[in-house]
C-alpha positions, 0 to 999 in steps of 0.5 A: 457679163456673164461670159466673163464670169463663165470664163473665170469659173472655168479658169478656176476648175481649170487650175484646181484640176491641174492642182490635183493632177500635180498632187497624185502620183502617176503609175509608171511602165517600164518596157526594157528590150535587151541588148540594142543599140538606137536601131530604131527609125525614131533615132534616124536608122533608115534600115530598121523597120520599128513602127510602134517605138517610132510612134512612142516617140512621135508622143514622147520625149527621144532622149538622144545621149543616153548611156548604158553605164556598162556595155553587159547585162548584169552590172548595167542591171545592178547599177539600174536597180540600185542607183549606185554604180557597179564599180562602187558597190562591187559588182562590175563583173559578169554574173558575180554575187558579192553582197550589198551593203545593208542599208541598199535597197533594190529601189522599187522597195520604196515604191511599194512602202509608198503604196505602189503596186510593183512588177517585174515581168521577168528579167532580174539578173542584178549580179548580186543576192536578190531582194525579191521583196522588192516586188509585189509580183517577179515572174513570167506572169507578173502584171499590174493588172492584179494591183488593188483597185486605184493603187499606183503601180510601178511595172517592168516588161523586159523583152529578151527578143533583141538579146544576143543569144537570137544570134546563135541559131541561124534563120534561114536566109529565105526567111530574112525580112532584111536583106543581108546584100543591103545591110548597112555594116559598121567600118570595123566589121568585114563584109563576110557572109556570116557577119552580113547574115547576123547582121540582117537577123538582128534587125529582124529581131529589132522588128520582132521586138518592136511588135512586142512592144507595140502589144504592151502599149496596146495592152496598157491602152486597152486597160483604160491606163495610158492616161495615167501611166507614164511610159519608158522605153529603153535598152539596158546597154547596146549591142549586140554584133562583136565589138559592141555588148561588152565594149566601150564604145558607143555600139556597146554604151549608147541606148535609145530612151523614149519617155512618153507623159499623159497630158495630166503629167505633161507638166513633168516632161522634159519637152513636148511630144514629139520633142528630142533632148541631147541631156546626158542620161545614164543608167545609174539615174534611171532609180532616182528618176523613178522615185523622183517622179513618184514624189519620193525623194531619192536616198541620198546614198544613191549615185545617180541623180533624178532627171525628170520630177519633184527632186530633179537634179543638176544636168550632168556634163559627162557620162560615166562608164566602167568595165570589167571581167566579161565571164572567163575574160579579164580587163578593166577600161573605164569610159567618160563621154560629153555631148561631143567625145568618148574617152576611154581609159584602158587599164590592162592594154596588153590584152587585146580587144578580141579575146575569145569568150565562149558565148560571144563566139556562138555567133556566126559573124564573130567566128568569121571575123576571127577567120578573116583576121587569121587569113589576112583579109582584113584592113587596118580598121577591122584588124584593130580588134585583134591587136593589143590595146593603147592606153588611152583612147578618144574620138570625136563621137559626132564626126566618128559615130563608129569610133575607129579613129582614135584621136588620143596622143595628137597634139592639138586634143592634149588639152581635151584629154587632159581634162577627161584624164582628170574627170576620169580620176575624180569619178573614181575617187568620188564613187570608191571604184574598187575595181582595182581590186583583183577579183580573187581578193574580192572573193576573199574580202566579201566573206567579211564585208561588203566591197563597198565598205571595204572601199571606204575603209583605211584597207584600200588606199584608192589614190595609191592604188590608182596612181600604181595602176596607172604607171602600170598601164601607161606602158612607158619604160620611164615608170619601171624605177617606180614599179621596182618600188612598188613590187615590194609595197606592204599592200597586195593590191599595189604589187598586183598593178606593179606586177601588171606593169612589168607584163605590159613592159614585157621585155623592158621590165628585165630589171624587175625580174629578181623582184618578180621571182620573189612575187612568185611566194606572195602570200596573195595568190592574185599577186602570185599569178601577175608576177608569173604572168610578168616573169613569162614576159621575160622568157621564165617558164618554169617558175611561172608554171609551178605557180599557174598549175598550183593556182588551178586547184585553188579554192578560189574559183577567181584564182583559177579563172586568172590562171588559165588566162595566163595559161591560154596566153602562153600557147604551146608553152602551157601544155605541161599544164595540160594533165592540170587543166584536164584534172580541173575539167573533171573535178570542178563540181561547177560545170560551166562555170567561167573556169571550165570554160577557159579551160576547155578553150586551151584544151581544143587548142592543144588538140587543135596543134597536135 
């Protein structure tokens, strides 16, 4: 009888303790590494040496289908901090500062309002106007240790050790810990000495990053806080060698995500310690999930969904991703991923994958890859990076993890492609994707209202614009008849995409020449530049050069960037604009900005050809 009574008392105490735990809120610690795919032992990479992250995975839940929404830092971080797609906010282009609508808060503000101590150590890079009030501390010294006694915390530690800049300075061969001759190369990379060295050096940086992760976890343990803290480890996006960061493949979008729960909060976990889940998670889901774990209902405007906690949503079937301008180079790509396939829609297929980017080309491996291409020593898979893109791409990720066998166009995948195409359109419409607006127009619109609000106004006929962009990027000569009508459309974005479609068709757009010549006098500079590019493809030079030279001295920096992109592709035919380009370099007070980078490339190419 006494034993039975003791058992009942123990059970009641246990249930009471569990109920108290469930009523408490956890500390939440984020460890964020930069620019790395799941090149980690816990994810099956046998060449990696990552004992600290491996131990974290053994004690936590490993997510095998976690993805960034953008394959580069600033747009990805814009999505993370807001819980909204940067392509919906107008913050998809690298290092832009377009304002957010007034109601959108960086999510740590909600935590602060509910009593959390919030710290960020130390990178922000949110691609919009900062909201410093989101943090109690944000600096290289920010720490949860400065909170009040008993106060819950949300703390972020960003690790830059694995950032792509770590490849800009060569580590001597004798100092490498990973053997370049044993490094596993993806099939799209040639086995040049520089490529093998950069890969080995990058694995060294992953090891150093892992050591830093271990230090953060030890500090938490020594502070006696491990048993009250949920720990996230993830990367902001993939990377980092060429065709990963900035590119819409698994190498640029697939990221590690591990979450460890202490015993008292184990009921919140998606599985037991050491388990894994194939649930689809993307960056846009992180903000609402943290709020949900803190028992705070995520605001309705957030486009992500909590995947843990009190306000957990339903598991999504697909992950969505976007790419816009990367530094000084233009492109527009969208992607949809389910648990087996990745679908990619290229809206500017005439642009090659391997557009020169001043920052990317600082890596010796990129320069060696380009040199091998020019020397004609690459196979078909390695050469594809230096060629124009197909309109659509489809990859069976399970059978083809490096995404080198495009299944789009094969009849047996017709229904699968159609399903992804429909899903992409629905996402673009639902999120009111603003990325179809050429960025020079974004600059002007943002002076009057947020791009998010513009995209939800009658001034933005998204469905008609999308339809035009799809026609334009199809490369189908049968679409020319309809594009000819849209070259005279009342909306400038429709005219812009119709002109871009003529560039995609090149010589097959001959019937559009009279209309394109009219557009050289269009009131919108984006349309004039797009028409100039299309006319150049039809062997017109004088009219396009006049427009492009004038654009170089626009007050709108993105108009200058757009014009310089066209001029570079004109090669030697752009020489008559060389004096204007040099003048731009001399007069541009924003030395080193993206127009300067693009202009310098043209000048260097011209010098090399003299």
